[in-house]
Wavefront OBJ file of the C-alpha trace (Angstrom):
o trace
v 51.648 48.794 -14.462
v 50.051 46.619 -17.111
v 48.636 49.634 -18.821
v 52.058 51.388 -19.102
v 53.615 48.257 -20.492
v 50.799 47.798 -23.149
v 51.230 51.497 -24.203
v 55.089 50.990 -24.505
v 54.518 47.806 -26.538
v 52.172 49.635 -28.916
v 54.667 52.372 -29.410
v 57.686 49.987 -29.619
v 59.305 48.875 -32.919
v 60.842 45.438 -32.844
v 63.499 44.423 -35.404
v 62.313 41.109 -36.938
v 65.729 40.126 -38.448
v 68.823 41.875 -39.833
v 71.354 41.154 -42.626
v 74.542 42.773 -43.799
v 75.532 44.402 -47.229
v 79.072 45.475 -47.723
v 79.714 45.258 -43.926
v 76.625 47.503 -43.144
v 73.937 45.878 -40.990
v 70.464 46.501 -42.302
v 67.710 45.981 -39.667
v 64.214 45.102 -40.928
v 61.615 46.101 -38.196
v 57.891 45.230 -37.922
v 56.716 47.903 -40.210
v 58.716 46.812 -43.215
v 58.174 43.185 -42.489
v 54.380 43.467 -42.229
v 54.446 45.677 -45.467
v 56.353 42.963 -47.304
v 53.939 40.412 -46.041
v 50.857 42.470 -47.209
v 52.479 42.779 -50.609
v 53.312 39.235 -50.807
v 49.590 38.267 -50.140
v 48.336 40.750 -52.659
v 50.665 39.455 -55.320
v 49.847 35.823 -54.621
v 46.084 36.474 -54.635
v 46.263 38.288 -57.914
v 48.118 35.477 -59.535
v 45.751 32.764 -58.189
v 42.592 34.730 -58.850
v 43.623 35.484 -62.413
v 44.537 31.942 -63.469
v 42.156 29.914 -65.566
v 39.797 32.870 -66.312
v 36.459 31.861 -67.870
v 34.308 33.397 -70.478
v 31.249 33.162 -67.917
v 32.661 34.158 -64.572
v 31.752 32.369 -61.525
v 32.523 32.320 -57.858
v 35.820 34.382 -57.014
v 36.243 35.443 -60.677
v 32.653 36.983 -60.680
v 33.502 38.916 -57.404
v 36.759 40.025 -58.751
v 35.372 41.270 -62.098
v 32.599 43.059 -60.313
v 35.244 44.953 -58.151
v 37.305 45.779 -61.154
v 34.224 47.095 -62.987
v 33.312 49.184 -60.041
v 36.823 50.565 -59.845
v 36.860 51.327 -63.645
v 33.601 53.165 -63.478
v 34.471 55.139 -60.533
v 37.904 56.052 -62.069
v 36.217 57.262 -65.258
v 33.977 59.402 -63.284
v 36.879 60.948 -61.643
v 39.705 60.961 -64.002
v 37.857 60.968 -67.347
v 40.011 59.599 -70.121
v 42.954 59.282 -67.818
v 41.366 56.638 -65.694
v 43.622 53.836 -66.878
v 46.520 55.732 -65.706
v 45.542 56.582 -62.156
v 42.723 54.188 -61.503
v 45.002 51.142 -60.840
v 47.083 53.120 -58.224
v 43.988 54.120 -56.346
v 42.745 50.548 -56.231
v 46.117 49.199 -55.311
v 46.614 51.721 -52.418
v 43.171 50.943 -51.102
v 43.752 47.167 -51.110
v 47.280 47.574 -49.661
v 46.042 49.731 -46.776
v 42.914 47.663 -46.178
v 44.896 44.507 -45.814
v 47.653 46.048 -43.741
v 45.100 47.600 -41.355
v 43.180 44.270 -40.861
v 46.191 41.814 -40.584
v 46.374 42.522 -36.823
v 42.957 40.817 -36.503
v 44.665 37.487 -37.082
v 47.295 38.092 -34.410
v 47.369 36.466 -30.970
v 46.305 38.936 -28.289
v 47.252 39.349 -24.739
v 44.472 38.732 -22.080
v 43.945 39.497 -18.374
v 42.320 36.756 -16.460
v 42.252 36.001 -12.595
v 44.553 38.908 -11.955
v 47.208 37.775 -14.271
v 48.203 39.076 -17.679
v 49.047 36.580 -20.544
v 51.092 37.891 -23.362
v 51.068 36.280 -26.911
v 54.295 34.816 -28.312
v 54.057 37.350 -31.195
v 51.720 40.136 -32.302
v 51.055 41.610 -35.617
v 50.780 45.324 -35.512
v 49.462 47.549 -38.215
v 52.336 49.333 -40.298
v 50.277 52.510 -40.270
v 51.138 53.168 -36.590
v 54.539 54.069 -37.842
v 54.603 57.615 -39.110
v 57.322 56.759 -41.624
v 55.054 54.320 -43.296
v 52.138 56.774 -43.654
v 54.561 59.652 -44.758
v 55.871 57.407 -47.483
v 52.301 56.652 -48.793
v 51.469 60.306 -48.498
v 54.531 61.486 -50.438
v 53.715 58.844 -53.201
v 50.231 60.271 -53.379
v 51.315 63.882 -53.696
v 53.847 62.988 -56.362
v 51.014 61.389 -58.276
v 49.188 64.674 -57.913
v 52.253 66.533 -59.350
v 52.723 64.182 -62.043
v 49.148 64.216 -63.029
v 49.098 68.090 -63.104
v 52.219 68.274 -65.314
v 51.051 65.620 -67.524
v 47.599 67.065 -68.127
v 48.534 70.698 -68.273
v 52.207 70.724 -69.364
v 54.750 72.666 -67.473
v 53.571 76.096 -68.636
v 49.955 75.327 -67.840
v 50.737 73.856 -64.436
v 52.851 76.868 -63.519
v 49.868 79.186 -64.706
v 47.546 77.154 -62.647
v 49.472 78.029 -59.471
v 48.352 81.631 -60.095
v 44.756 80.664 -60.064
v 42.337 82.399 -59.328
v 44.677 85.389 -58.643
v 48.576 85.676 -58.730
v 48.729 86.528 -54.893
v 47.367 82.859 -54.361
v 50.854 81.503 -55.523
v 52.295 80.784 -52.052
v 49.068 79.217 -50.984
v 48.830 76.990 -53.962
v 52.441 75.896 -53.278
v 51.735 75.325 -49.724
v 49.132 72.805 -50.747
v 51.897 70.454 -51.849
v 53.108 70.319 -48.235
v 49.803 70.503 -46.486
v 47.986 67.841 -48.418
v 50.421 64.911 -47.774
v 50.879 66.044 -44.193
v 47.200 65.855 -43.682
v 47.073 62.353 -45.340
v 49.952 61.057 -43.227
v 48.854 62.378 -39.881
v 45.184 61.447 -40.346
v 46.112 57.792 -41.046
v 48.824 57.710 -38.548
v 46.743 59.103 -35.639
v 43.602 56.912 -36.320
v 45.548 53.801 -36.550
v 47.818 54.379 -33.681
v 45.075 55.557 -31.538
v 43.050 52.387 -32.302
v 46.036 50.212 -31.544
v 46.615 51.964 -28.018
v 42.924 51.552 -27.177
v 42.932 47.834 -27.994
v 46.131 47.271 -26.019
v 44.456 48.946 -22.977
v 41.246 46.836 -23.370
v 43.501 43.679 -23.489
v 45.072 44.688 -20.341
v 41.867 45.331 -18.335
v 39.137 43.493 -19.963
v 38.046 39.869 -19.702
v 38.931 37.195 -22.296
v 35.806 37.711 -24.356
v 35.978 41.520 -24.852
v 39.127 42.143 -26.983
v 37.991 39.872 -29.866
v 34.699 41.540 -30.070
v 35.947 45.003 -29.900
v 38.809 44.287 -32.407
v 35.919 43.845 -34.976
v 35.628 47.559 -34.948
v 39.291 48.551 -34.657
v 40.807 45.954 -36.832
v 38.053 45.618 -39.501
v 35.657 48.525 -39.497
v 38.090 51.273 -38.619
v 40.804 49.719 -40.871
v 38.227 49.824 -43.741
v 37.362 53.373 -43.075
v 40.841 54.636 -42.916
v 41.757 52.950 -46.156
v 38.631 54.469 -47.940
v 39.420 57.880 -46.601
v 43.077 57.839 -47.728
v 42.156 56.395 -51.124
v 39.255 58.884 -51.608
v 41.207 61.902 -50.629
v 44.001 60.881 -52.919
v 41.473 60.541 -55.585
v 40.067 63.964 -55.089
v 43.599 65.613 -54.952
v 44.705 63.765 -58.306
v 41.245 64.458 -60.045
v 41.577 68.185 -59.300
v 45.154 68.104 -60.687
v 44.359 66.341 -63.934
v 41.035 68.163 -64.963
v 41.766 70.961 -67.116
v 38.195 72.005 -68.066
l 1 2 3 4 5 6 7 8 9 10 11 12 13 14 15 16 17 18 19 20 21 22 23 24 25 26 27 28 29 30 31 32 33 34 35 36 37 38 39 40 41 42 43 44 45 46 47 48 49 50 51 52 53 54 55 56 57 58 59 60 61 62 63 64 65 66 67 68 69 70 71 72 73 74 75 76 77 78 79 80 81 82 83 84 85 86 87 88 89 90 91 92 93 94 95 96 97 98 99 100 101 102 103 104 105 106 107 108 109 110 111 112 113 114 115 116 117 118 119 120 121 122 123 124 125 126 127 128 129 130 131 132 133 134 135 136 137 138 139 140 141 142 143 144 145 146 147 148 149 150 151 152 153 154 155 156 157 158 159 160 161 162 163 164 165 166 167 168 169 170 171 172 173 174 175 176 177 178 179 180 181 182 183 184 185 186 187 188 189 190 191 192 193 194 195 196 197 198 199 200 201 202 203 204 205 206 207 208 209 210 211 212 213 214 215 216 217 218 219 220 221 222 223 224 225 226 227 228 229 230 231 232 233 234 235 236 237 238 239 240 241 242 243 244 245
């Protein structure tokens, strides 16, 4: 019974609050709320870490500059002279997904002890368990691919590239604009939701000490891996679109 309840909880979407606009009630669920919290944390961190920059970086500034330099070098390798256009998006989507995936690590967890299950007063669930969230990110990424291809090749060159390497490939090249975002969407959604369900099952049957230890993988390592995979695949798709050589 506990197992079924945990699975239902992982699949359920709770409305955090609602408000009315012109008589229409707008409900804000967990996915939207956690996404807003993630964006707020990133914005505040960016403002704090970029205040009072010093000529000789130390501490957090040194780490931040090293990360930015790594992103710049990686972007130049992938996008060439267009690195300043697409590099910031790749870095932003990676940080956003990474933070959104690991936020559940600070959420209270339910535990089973002495034959009883104790539920936390609230839980933070990764927004990527919502297919609407992953679909939105995938659509934005494929729009970047489309924008990059049109910007780099022009409308005529982009249309001509759809016939590469032979004209009969046109329908297959067009299908890529559907297949690629679908792949990005389902890969991220499936991995994050699967990890969440496994964690809920572990919390229902395991002793007190087990869930925090296992969450180190599902909340941190798996969250990092999924953010890296999404950002890297987006990079490959955009780089392929903008390279005209």
